C-alpha positions in Angstrom: -0.7 11.3 23.1 -0.1 14.8 21.7 3.0 15.3 19.6 3.7 19.0 20.2 6.7 19.1 17.8 4.5 18.4 14.8 1.2 19.7 16.1 -0.8 16.5 15.7 -2.8 14.1 17.9 -2.1 10.4 17.6 -4.0 7.8 19.6 -2.4 4.4 20.2 -4.3 2.0 22.3 -3.0 -1.0 24.1 -5.6 -3.0 25.9 -5.5 -6.2 27.8 -9.1 -7.1 27.1 -12.0 -6.1 24.9 -13.9 -4.8 28.0 -11.1 -2.3 28.6 -11.2 -1.2 25.0 -15.0 -0.6 25.2 -14.7 1.3 28.4 -11.9 3.5 27.0 -14.0 4.1 23.8 -17.1 5.0 25.9 -15.0 7.4 28.0 -13.5 9.0 24.9 -16.9 9.3 23.3 -18.4 11.0 26.4 -15.4 13.4 26.6 -15.8 14.4 23.0 -18.4 16.9 21.9 -19.6 14.8 19.0 -19.2 11.5 17.3 -17.9 13.3 14.2 -14.9 14.6 16.1 -14.2 11.0 17.4 -14.4 9.5 13.9 -11.9 12.1 12.7 -9.5 11.0 15.5 -9.6 7.2 14.9 -7.7 6.6 11.7 -4.1 7.3 12.6 -2.9 7.0 9.0 -5.1 9.8 7.8 -4.1 12.1 10.7 -0.4 11.4 10.3 2.0 13.4 8.2 5.0 12.3 6.3 7.3 12.4 9.4 5.1 10.0 11.3 4.2 7.8 8.4 7.5 7.4 6.5 10.0 8.8 9.0 10.8 11.8 6.8 12.1 14.8 8.7 13.6 17.0 6.0 12.4 18.3 2.6 15.4 16.8 0.9 14.4 13.3 2.0 10.8 13.9 0.9 11.9 15.0 -2.5 14.2 12.1 -2.9 11.4 9.7 -2.0 9.1 11.5 -4.5 11.7 11.0 -7.3 12.2 7.3 -6.4 8.5 6.6 -6.3 7.9 8.4 -9.6 10.5 6.2 -11.2 8.8 3.1 -9.7 5.4 4.4 -11.0 6.8 5.1 -14.5 8.5 1.8 -14.8 5.4 0.0 -13.6 3.0 1.7 -15.9 5.4 1.3 -18.9 6.9 -2.1 -18.2 3.8 -4.1 -17.1 1.7 -3.3 -20.2 4.6 -4.3 -22.3 4.7 -7.7 -20.6 1.0 -8.1 -21.0 1.0 -7.1 -24.7 4.0 -9.2 -25.5 2.5 -12.3 -23.8 -1.2 -11.9 -24.8 -1.3 -10.3 -28.3 2.1 -11.2 -29.8 3.0 -14.4 -28.0 6.6 -13.2 -27.7 7.3 -14.9 -24.5 8.1 -18.5 -25.3 7.9 -20.2 -21.9 5.5 -22.7 -20.3 2.0 -21.4 -20.7 1.4 -21.7 -16.9 4.5 -19.6 -16.1 3.4 -17.0 -18.7 -0.1 -16.8 -17.1 1.5 -16.3 -13.7 3.8 -13.5 -15.1 0.6 -11.8 -16.5 -1.0 -12.0 -13.0 2.1 -10.5 -11.4 2.1 -7.7 -13.9 -1.6 -6.9 -13.2 -0.9 -7.1 -9.5 2.0 -4.7 -9.8 -0.1 -2.2 -11.8 -2.8 -2.4 -9.1 -0.2 -1.8 -6.4 1.2 1.1 -8.3 -2.2 2.7 -8.8 -3.5 2.0 -5.2 -0.3 2.6 -3.2 2.5 4.4 -5.0 0.4 7.0 -6.7 -1.5 8.1 -3.5 1.8 8.0 -1.6 3.3 10.4 -4.2 0.3 12.7 -3.8 0.6 12.7 0.0 4.3 13.4 -0.2 3.7 16.4 -2.5 1.0 17.7 -0.2 3.0 16.8 3.0 0.0 15.0 4.5 -2.9 12.8 3.6 -5.4 14.8 1.6 -7.2 12.0 -0.4 -9.9 11.4 2.1 -11.0 8.8 4.6 -12.2 6.1 2.3 -9.2 6.2 0.0 -7.0 5.9 3.1 -8.5 2.4 3.8 -8.4 1.4 0.1 -4.7 2.6 0.0 -3.8 0.4 3.0 -5.8 -2.8 2.2 -5.0 -2.9 -1.5 -1.3 -2.5 -0.7 -1.4 -5.4 1.8 -3.4 -7.7 -0.4 -1.4 -7.0 -3.6 1.9 -7.5 -1.8 0.8 -10.9 -0.5 -0.6 -12.0 -3.8 2.6 -11.0 -5.6 4.7 -13.1 -3.1 2.4 -16.1 -3.6 2.6 -15.7 -7.4 6.4 -15.5 -7.4 6.4 -18.7 -5.2 4.2 -20.4 -7.8 6.5 -19.4 -10.6 9.5 -21.0 -8.8 7.5 -24.1 -8.1 6.3 -24.4 -11.7 9.9 -24.0 -13.0 11.1 -26.7 -10.6 8.2 -28.9 -11.7 9.0 -28.2 -15.4 12.6 -29.3 -14.9 11.7 -32.6 -13.2 8.9 -33.4 -15.7 9.6 -31.9 -19.1 6.7 -31.7 -21.6 
């Protein structure tokens, strides 16, 4: 529908079958003047603004989120390389080598998430809308989802390895 308060067009489709989806897509394609116009309308994330994407309605909330995400970005880009350097170069972390390897993977995954999700989010909050383009919008979404899942799996592996190390000490 059309959200008149924020001056944007958002399409949300609910279909019972693939045939209904194709029919609606064909009708939309015929009603549009060109395929380029339709392609611009498809990705809701890129057409959204900060109010629809993050639920932010005031400038104060937006600036507070910018400050918070900047602290997250700074701590990630400072803390994760420290963990990697301490564990790889200086061997300062004296734990089981498997747990240290998983900690290194979590640190790399956190840096990827910060670069692919937090940094573009800060840029979009400063600009009050998505300005980074169509392709980076998909990279932003999928790297966020995959790095979140991988981090959860790696933390679970850390707990399992610690429990295994307690039962069978080396």
